[in-house]
N, C-alpha and C positions, 0 to 999 in steps of 0.2 A: 687491763681489756682485752688481751688476748684471751685469758683464762675465761671471759666471760662467754665470748665468742663461743669458745670449745665448748661451755657450759650448755649454751642456747643449742648449739647443734647437737651435741649428747641429748639434750631434753626432747627435741625432735625425734630423733632416732627411737628413743626410749617409748615416746608417746607412739609411735606408728607400730611399734613391733607389739606394745601392749594392745594397742586397740587390735591387732591382727590374731593374738592370742584369745584376747574375749570373744573376739567373733567366733573362731573356729570352736574353742571350747562351749560357748553358748548354743552353737549351731548343733552341736553333738548332742547337747543336752536335749534342745530342743526335737531333734530328728529320732531319738530316743523314743520320745514320748508321741511319736507321730505325727507331729505338727508339718505341715507341708511345706517344700521349700519355697514357695511363692510367700507365703506367712514371715518366714524367715527374711527372707529378703527384704521384704519391706516393714520390718520390725526390727528385729537382730541386726543384721547387715547396716541397715540404714542407722541405728543409733550408734552400732561400732565406729563408722565411718565420722561421726560428729562428738563422739567422746572428747578427741582432744579439745574442741573447743570447747565443752562443757568444764572440762576440769581443769583448763586455763582462766577461763571467765569466772568460774566459781572461786578459785584461789586467787585469784585479783580482787574480786569486789569483798571479800573478806578480811583482805589484807589490806583494803583502802583504795587500792587501784585502780580507779574508776574507769580512767580511759583507757586502760589496759582491756578491762571487762568489756565496755561497750565496743571499743575499737576492734577486738578481736574478733567479734559477733559480726558487727556491720562492714568491716574488711573483709571478713572471710565470705561473707554475701557477694559484695563487689567482686572478689577473686573469683569465686564459682562462676558468676554470671558472665564476667567480659573476659576472663583469662582461662578458664578452664574449658568454657563452651566455646573459645576461641581456638584453643589447639585441638579439641576432639573434632570441630568441625573442619580444621584446616588437613587432618586425618583422613576424614571422611565426612562428605556432607551428611546433616542429621535430619531424617524423616521422623516428623513429630504426630504422635496419634492423637486423635480427636479429642479424647479424653483429658491429654494433659494440655491441650490449647485451650479448653473451653474451661476446665475446671482447675486444674494443678497450677498453670501459669497465674490465672488470675487470683488465686487465693494465696501464692507466694506476693503477688502485689496487694493484696488485701493486708497481709501482714507487716509489709512495711508500712503501709498508711497507718495501721493500726498503732504500730510502734512509735512513729512518728508522735501522733496524736496524744500519747500516754506520756512522753517524755517533756513535752513542751509545754510544760503548766504555766510558765509566765505569759507565753506569748499567745495561747490559745484559752488560758482561764484565770489569768490576772493575778497568779499566784505568786508567793514571795520565791519558790526557790524550784528548779527543775530537778524533778527525782522519780526513779522508776521503784513505785512504793509497792508493800505488802498487798494491797489491793488490785494494784496493776498485775502485779504477778499471779493472782487468782484467776483474772480476764483472760491474761496468754495462756495459762494453763486449761481453761475453758475451751479456747479456739483449737489448742492443741487437740484436747480429747474429741472435738468435734472432727478434726482432721484424722486423726486415728479411727475414727467410725466411719466415715466417707472411704477408707483404706479397706478395712474388714469389709465393707458394703460391696465394693470393687472387686473384692478377691472372689466373692462369691459367684460374679458372673463370669470369672477367668478361668480357664483350663487349667493352663500354668504345666509345662513342660519340665520333666526334670532332668534336663540337659546337662548340668553340672553336679553331680550326685555329692552329697555330704558326708564325709569320712566320719564314721562314728567312732568316738574312743571308750575305753574304758571308763567308769565312774570315777577313780582315783586320778587319772590322766586328765580328763574332763575339768574336775575341782580344781586341779593345779593350775590348769591354762587360765581358766575364770578367776582366780585368787589371783595368781601370778599379771596375768593382764590388767586387774585394776589396779594392782601394786605399782606396777609399770607404768600406768596412766597418772596416778598419783604423784609418783615421785618424778616422772618425766614433765609434768604439769609444774611441779615446784620448781624445776630447772629451769624452765621457759620465763617463767612470771620474774623469778629473781634476777636470771642474767638479762633478759629484756629491757628491765628497769635500771640495772647498773650500765646497762650500753647507752642507754638515752640519757643519762645523767652524763655518763664519759663525754657524750658528744655535745651535752647541751641540748640535745632535741627533746621534744614532747614527749610524754608517754603515748599520746596520741598517736603521733606519726608512727611509732613503732606498733603499736597495736593496730593500726590500720594496714601494715606493710608487712614486718617481718612476722610478727606472730600471727596475724591473720593468713599469710602465705603459708607458714610452717604448719601450722595445725590443719589447713584445707590439703594437705599431701596426699592423706587416703583418697578424697574425693578425686583429686587429679588424676593419679594412678587408675582408679575405677574408670572414671570417664574415658579416658585415653584408651587405655586398653578395651574398653567397651565399642567404642568409635572405630578401632583397628579391625574389631571382629564382626564390624557392622551390625553391631546391637545397639541400634539407636535410643532405643526405649529407656535401656538402662542407663546410657550416657548423659541424656539430656533430665530423665526422671531422678537421678543420683543427685545432679546439682538444684533441680527444684526442690525436691524434697528434703535436701539438705537445707536450703534455707529457709524454708517453711519451720523446719527444727529446730534450727539456730534463735530465731526468733521467739516463735511461740513454747518452745521449752527449756531452751538453755536460759535464756531471760528471764523465764516465770520461776526457775530455779534459784537463780543467783539471788532475786528479788525478794522471794521467799524467804531466803535465808538473812538477807541482811538486804534494807532499801538500798538504790543505786544511784548515787548524783549524776545529773547527766550534763555535760558540757555541749552549750546549744552551738559551740564550733562544730561542731560533728552532723549539723542540719544540711550542710552542703553535701556530707558522704552520704546520709539520706538520700537527698535530691538525686545525686547520681544512682544509688540503687532502685529508687521509685522511676525515676525517667529509662533507665536502663530495663527493666523488668517490663515496663509498659513497650517500649521499642520492642522486646524480644516477642512479646504478644502479635504486635504491629508486624513484624518482619513474617510472619506465619501466613500472611494472605500476600506477599510479596509476587508470588510465582503459581505456577500450576499446581504445586505441591506444598503443602506446609512444611516446610524443612530449613534447616539452615544451610546456606550453601557455603561454598568455600568462600569467596569472596566477602559475604556477609561476616565468617569468621575471623578473615583477616582484619576486617575493620574493628570488631569486638576487642581484637589483641591491640591494636593501635590506641583505642579508646583507653584502655587499661593502661599502657606506658603512659599516654598525656595526661592520665587522672594521677599515675603515681609522681610524673614530674611535676605537676601543679603542687601536690601535696609539699614536697621538698621544698620549692620555690617560696610556699606559704612561712617555712620556718624561719 
């Protein structure tokens, strides 16, 4: 059991370092071809911080650990929404731009609703089984493409300052960083999936609980670090944009890729967690109008943290 925990921690470490190498190498390559820093931030960096979820859910679905695959994505989104925004907002109140309030947060809620509809085949459509199918994956990918289109359209109206110059490496070093980063992600993801399943079996708890808590929190460490540092530097757009963008990315891209590889059976017991995610996202939208400014105050951030603690406690009590 101790070996499994050590492998789990090692897997998370390798995942995070792999993501960092991939982001640095890809950013260097993009910058070498004169792609703007804003474009890099909204695409390469956003992809990089979500690659741990992509790798872990992808490996889980191909190995038949469906509850880990779904639990990782849904749990990561809940962790992002309640814990990461809670920590970031406690560090410094997060002021939210109008675009994020009226477009990105609602699109994040829309993503949660779409996923709920697609996976609840028996309840909503009277089918014999709940599964995220190949066609469902295509639909999710279509919505992700629409989100990317929105991002690039928005970029054209943004001036975007080069406050954090990207270091350009030589082509051999850049290639080594990208290849090494990908290798680290695959190896780390394999460690995380295998060890988390072994831990679940060892403690006699469900893969769903492990996926929704330990795996979800571990794969969200890049987002936690990014948003917390951004809040400390009083860069609210990055702090909340990272979370909202990641939640959209997780549902529309990661689950679409997983279901295109192989259909993923869904456990309707996770509907509770879907309700938590949907209600939490809706409440985030509502809190934007609780004061004079559209922002997450410290007291609201503390409530988010308390809500997450209560959510995890409930999950444990249900086992």
